[in-house]
Residue, then its C-alpha position, 0 to 999 in steps of 0.5 A: m451589703k457585707k460591710l454595711v452588716t460589719g458596720v451595724l454590728a460594730v456600733g450595736l457592740a460600741v452602744g452595748l459595751a458604753f451603756g455596760t461601763a456606764d451602768a458598771a460605774k453608776r453602782e459604784k458611785f451608787g452603792v447597790d440597791e438595798r430594795s432589790k434584795s429583799p423579797k417582796g410580799 
């Protein structure tokens, strides 16, 4: 049971890191979206 929990946590951490680095690479390639900085209205 302990190995199963450890494996699930490891997979979750790996997926989280993969998505985090992909998001950072996308920001570096395309830049920050200026629309998100402007005030609404």
